[in-house]
C-alpha positions in Angstrom: 0.0 0.0 0.0 1.2 3.4 -0.9 0.8 4.9 2.5 1.3 8.5 1.2 -1.1 8.3 -1.8 1.6 9.2 -4.3 0.4 6.7 -6.9 -3.2 8.0 -6.6 -1.9 11.6 -7.0 0.1 10.6 -10.1 -3.0 9.0 -11.6 -5.1 12.0 -10.8 -2.5 14.4 -12.2 -2.1 12.4 -15.4 -5.9 12.2 -15.9 -6.2 16.0 -15.5 -3.3 16.6 -18.0 -4.7 14.1 -20.5 -8.2 15.7 -20.4 -6.8 19.2 -20.7 -4.6 18.2 -23.7 -7.6 17.0 -25.8 -8.1 19.0 -29.0 -4.9 20.8 -28.5 -3.5 20.0 -32.0 -1.1 17.1 -31.1 -2.2 15.0 -34.0 -2.0 17.8 -36.5 1.5 18.7 -35.2 2.6 15.1 -35.6 1.3 14.9 -39.1 3.1 18.1 -40.1 6.4 16.8 -38.8 6.2 13.4 -40.6 8.3 12.6 -43.7 7.9 9.8 -46.2 9.3 6.6 -44.7 8.3 7.4 -41.1 6.3 5.0 -39.0 3.6 5.8 -36.4 2.7 3.4 -33.6 -0.9 3.4 -32.4 -2.7 1.8 -29.4 -5.9 1.2 -31.4 -6.9 0.4 -34.9 -9.6 3.0 -34.7 -7.0 5.8 -34.1 -4.7 4.4 -36.8 -7.5 4.4 -39.3 -8.5 8.0 -38.4 -4.9 9.2 -38.9 -4.5 7.2 -42.2 -7.5 9.2 -43.5 -5.8 12.5 -42.5 -2.5 11.3 -44.1 -4.1 11.0 -47.5 -4.4 14.8 -47.6 -0.6 15.1 -46.9 0.4 12.7 -49.7 3.2 11.1 -47.6 3.9 7.4 -47.4 3.7 6.7 -43.7 3.5 3.3 -42.1 0.8 3.0 -39.5 0.9 0.0 -37.2 -1.0 -1.0 -34.1 0.7 -2.4 -31.0 -1.0 -2.7 -27.7 1.0 -0.8 -25.0 0.6 -3.8 -22.7 2.5 -5.9 -25.2 5.2 -3.3 -25.9 7.8 -6.1 -26.4 6.1 -6.8 -29.7 7.6 -3.6 -31.0 10.9 -5.3 -31.3 9.4 -7.9 -33.6 9.1 -5.2 -36.3 11.8 -4.5 -38.8 14.0 -1.5 -38.3 12.4 1.5 -40.0 14.3 3.7 -42.6 12.6 6.8 -41.2 11.7 7.8 -37.7 9.4 5.7 -35.5 6.9 8.0 -33.7 4.4 7.0 -31.0 1.0 8.5 -31.3 -0.1 10.4 -28.2 -2.8 7.9 -27.3 -0.1 5.1 -27.2 2.2 7.2 -25.0 -0.7 8.1 -22.7 -1.7 4.5 -22.2 1.8 3.4 -21.6 2.4 6.0 -18.9 -0.9 5.2 -17.2 0.0 1.5 -17.3 3.4 2.2 -15.8 1.8 4.1 -12.8 -0.4 1.1 -12.1 2.6 -1.2 -12.4 4.5 0.9 -9.9 1.6 0.8 -7.4 1.4 -3.0 -7.7 5.2 -3.3 -7.2 5.0 -1.2 -4.0 2.2 -3.4 -2.7 4.1 -6.5 -3.5 7.3 -5.4 -1.8 5.4 -4.2 1.2 3.5 -7.5 1.5 6.6 -9.7 1.0 8.8 -7.7 3.4 6.3 -7.5 6.2 6.1 -10.1 8.9 2.4 -10.2 9.7 -0.7 -11.1 7.8 -2.2 -14.1 6.1 -0.6 -13.4 2.8 2.8 -13.7 4.3 2.0 -16.9 6.2 0.7 -18.4 2.9 4.0 -17.5 1.2 6.0 -19.1 4.0 3.9 -22.3 3.8 4.3 -22.5 0.1 8.1 -22.0 0.4 8.2 -24.8 3.0 6.2 -27.1 0.8 8.4 -26.3 -2.2 11.5 -27.0 -0.2 10.3 -30.5 0.7 10.4 -31.5 -3.0 13.8 -29.9 -3.8 16.6 -32.4 -4.4 
């Protein structure tokens, strides 16, 4: 447990920022900065399709791919791009929010495992003792 509520504050802060950044021109700015051969990573097919429609007006050959931020390791399965690889703002937002939740879970895990009281700790000790019985 985050005794001080720092994780909750980060989540609230990111939510406020993300809501205030809507319709601020991030997508248009990204499109204007793109060059033929660049690649954009999206979190959803819906957003990728929307940007593809906008790209037709710019007449640039841009690769648009969808990779779930929860499976970010799949990014490395792609070939190296000749141009730049750019992450759409929705992908970046989701990745950061996921990281905040992961940090909260890590803190909960460390606190639980390093504490000497509570049922969860006793279960862990019992499981370790049972596992030790079967080790050669």
